[in-house]
Every structure is written in structure tokens, then in C-alpha cells.
C-alpha positions as a Python dict, from the first residue, in 0.01 Angstrom:
ca = {
    (1, 'M'): (0, 0, 0),
    (2, 'G'): (296, 232, 63),
    (3, 'K'): (417, 231, -299),
    (4, 'I'): (69, 315, -432),
    (5, 'A'): (42, 606, -190),
    (6, 'E'): (385, 735, -295),
    (7, 'V'): (296, 713, -666),
    (8, 'L'): (-37, 890, -605),
    (9, 'R'): (136, 1160, -400),
    (10, 'A'): (396, 1210, -677),
    (11, 'N'): (121, 1233, -940),
    (12, 'L'): (-73, 1487, -731),
    (13, 'Q'): (242, 1699, -689),
    (14, 'T'): (302, 1691, -1065),
    (15, 'I'): (-59, 1793, -1132),
    (16, 'A'): (-41, 2074, -875),
    (17, 'Q'): (282, 2208, -1029),
    (18, 'S'): (128, 2189, -1375),
    (19, 'D'): (-183, 2375, -1258),
    (20, 'A'): (29, 2642, -1090),
    (21, 'R'): (230, 2687, -1412),
    (22, 'S'): (-92, 2716, -1615),
    (23, 'L'): (-232, 2973, -1372),
    (24, 'R'): (86, 3182, -1392),
    (25, 'E'): (73, 3173, -1773),
    (26, 'L'): (-294, 3271, -1770),
    (27, 'D'): (-224, 3553, -1526),
    (28, 'Q'): (53, 3682, -1753),
    (29, 'E'): (-177, 3672, -2057),
    (30, 'L'): (-444, 3868, -1869),
    (31, 'F'): (-184, 4121, -1757),
    (32, 'N'): (-64, 4164, -2119),
    (33, 'A'): (-422, 4199, -2246),
    (34, 'K'): (-498, 4464, -1984),
    (35, 'A'): (-182, 4655, -2074),
    (36, 'A'): (-272, 4640, -2444),
    (37, 'A'): (-625, 4762, -2372),
    (38, 'Q'): (-488, 5062, -2184),
    (39, 'N'): (-271, 5152, -2484),
    (40, 'T'): (-567, 5133, -2725),
    (41, 'P'): (-681, 5480, -2834),
    (42, 'Q'): (-1014, 5573, -2682),
    (43, 'L'): (-1302, 5736, -2867),
    (44, 'Q'): (-1283, 6112, -2860),
    (45, 'G'): (-1654, 6176, -2812),
    (46, 'R'): (-1936, 6207, -3059),
    (47, 'E'): (-1732, 6381, -3328),
    (48, 'H'): (-1491, 6089, -3355),
    (49, 'L'): (-1784, 5847, -3368),
    (50, 'K'): (-1954, 6049, -3644),
    (51, 'A'): (-1630, 6056, -3843),
    (52, 'L'): (-1597, 5680, -3799),
    (53, 'L'): (-1951, 5618, -3921),
    (54, 'G'): (-1900, 5847, -4219),
    (55, 'M'): (-2116, 6117, -4366),
    (56, 'G'): (-2481, 6037, -4366),
    (57, 'S'): (-2758, 6171, -4577),
    (58, 'F'): (-3112, 6268, -4502),
    (59, 'Q'): (-3233, 5999, -4744),
    (60, 'Q'): (-3087, 5730, -4516),
    (61, 'Q'): (-3294, 5851, -4219),
    (62, 'T'): (-3652, 5768, -4130),
    (63, 'V'): (-3930, 6026, -4154),
    (64, 'A'): (-3959, 6022, -3774),
    (65, 'T'): (-3588, 6102, -3744),
    (66, 'L'): (-3615, 6385, -3996),
    (67, 'K'): (-3911, 6533, -3807),
    (68, 'R'): (-3720, 6507, -3480),
    (69, 'I'): (-3426, 6692, -3639),
    (70, 'C'): (-3665, 6963, -3759),
    (71, 'K'): (-3810, 6998, -3411),
    (72, 'E'): (-3465, 7010, -3247),
    (73, 'N'): (-3360, 7288, -3486),
    (74, 'G'): (-3672, 7499, -3443),
    (75, 'I'): (-3806, 7447, -3795),
    (76, 'S'): (-4181, 7492, -3818),
    (77, 'G'): (-4437, 7354, -4063),
    (78, 'Y'): (-4272, 7016, -4104),
    (79, 'S'): (-4548, 6789, -3974),
    (80, 'K'): (-4721, 6734, -4311),
    (81, 'L'): (-4407, 6718, -4524),
    (82, 'R'): (-4296, 6398, -4696),
    (83, 'K'): (-3948, 6253, -4665),
    (84, 'A'): (-3804, 6425, -4974),
    (85, 'E'): (-3957, 6757, -4868),
    (86, 'L'): (-3822, 6718, -4514),
    (87, 'A'): (-3475, 6645, -4654),
    (88, 'A'): (-3496, 6949, -4883),
    (89, 'Q'): (-3611, 7172, -4596),
    (90, 'L'): (-3328, 7058, -4369),
    (91, 'T'): (-3074, 7108, -4646),
    (92, 'A'): (-3212, 7455, -4716),
    (93, 'E'): (-3176, 7540, -4347),
    (94, 'G'): (-2807, 7441, -4365),
    (95, 'I'): (-2839, 7150, -4125),
    (96, 'S'): (-2591, 6870, -4180),
    (97, 'P'): (-2727, 6515, -4190),
    (98, 'P'): (-2649, 6274, -3907),
    (99, 'P'): (-2442, 5963, -3978),
    (100, 'R'): (-2607, 5651, -4117),
    (101, 'P'): (-2817, 5457, -3870),
    (102, 'L'): (-2634, 5146, -3749),
    (103, 'E'): (-2926, 4932, -3865),
    (104, 'S'): (-2845, 5022, -4226),
    (105, 'F'): (-2490, 4883, -4211),
    (106, 'S'): (-2418, 4538, -4350),
    (107, 'K'): (-2247, 4274, -4138),
    (108, 'K'): (-1917, 4331, -4325),
    (109, 'E'): (-1938, 4707, -4265),
    (110, 'L'): (-2006, 4655, -3894),
    (111, 'I'): (-1710, 4418, -3863),
    (112, 'A'): (-1488, 4675, -4037),
    (113, 'L'): (-1611, 4944, -3796),
    (114, 'V'): (-1534, 4729, -3493),
    (115, 'R'): (-1189, 4647, -3629),
    (116, 'Q'): (-1127, 5016, -3683),
    (117, 'L'): (-1242, 5091, -3328),
    (118, 'I'): (-1008, 4839, -3171),
    (119, 'G'): (-723, 4922, -3404),
    (120, 'H'): (-692, 4599, -3602),
    (121, 'S'): (-631, 4596, -3973),
    (122, 'S'): (-802, 4345, -4196),
}
């Protein structure tokens, strides 16, 4: 019975050392990932986000969004206007269109945006 106990004890020590080594490696990887995340450039507010999404157009927006933009900018008489008329009115007022809604992006475009945000090239 003594030899079996010694073999089991030796195996348990080997497993414990292996687990400790794995935990140290994992800890180092987490430390490196945290350091890399701290070096990643952060978004510089809404302007950076708008630049990342690109220039939008009024045609890409919903009628409800166009009416909200009119209301926010103090434009009156917009409630009965159609989409094209709303777009023309906003353009005439010199209001710049918001970026494209995220829902209008394709899966490939969204992946490219995320890669650009985290700083990876494709």
C-alpha cells in the first residue's frame, strides 16, 4: 500500500505544479491583455464616432428622425411634409445630416467598424 500512496502523491504533486504553471501563464496573458487595452486609443466623443460612421444623408434617415431633427432645430411647418420635402427643408436650413443609422450597415461594414475601433487591420 505504501508504494501506491507514494505514486499517487507524486502524481498529485506533478498535477499541482502543472496547474500552478498554467495559472501563472494565464495571469501573464491577462496582464498583457490589460496593458494592451490601456494603450488602445479611446473614442474622442461624438465627433470621432460620427467621423468613424462616415457622412450620412437625409435619405438614409426615417421620416420620424427627420421630423425630430426639424423639431430640435426649431423648424416649423414640417409635420405634413414627406421625406423628400423634409430632406430638402433641412438642407435649405443648412443642417448637416447625421451619420447613417447602425441598422443600415451590412455585417461586413459593422465588422470593419469594430476592427477600426479596436485598431486591427483586416
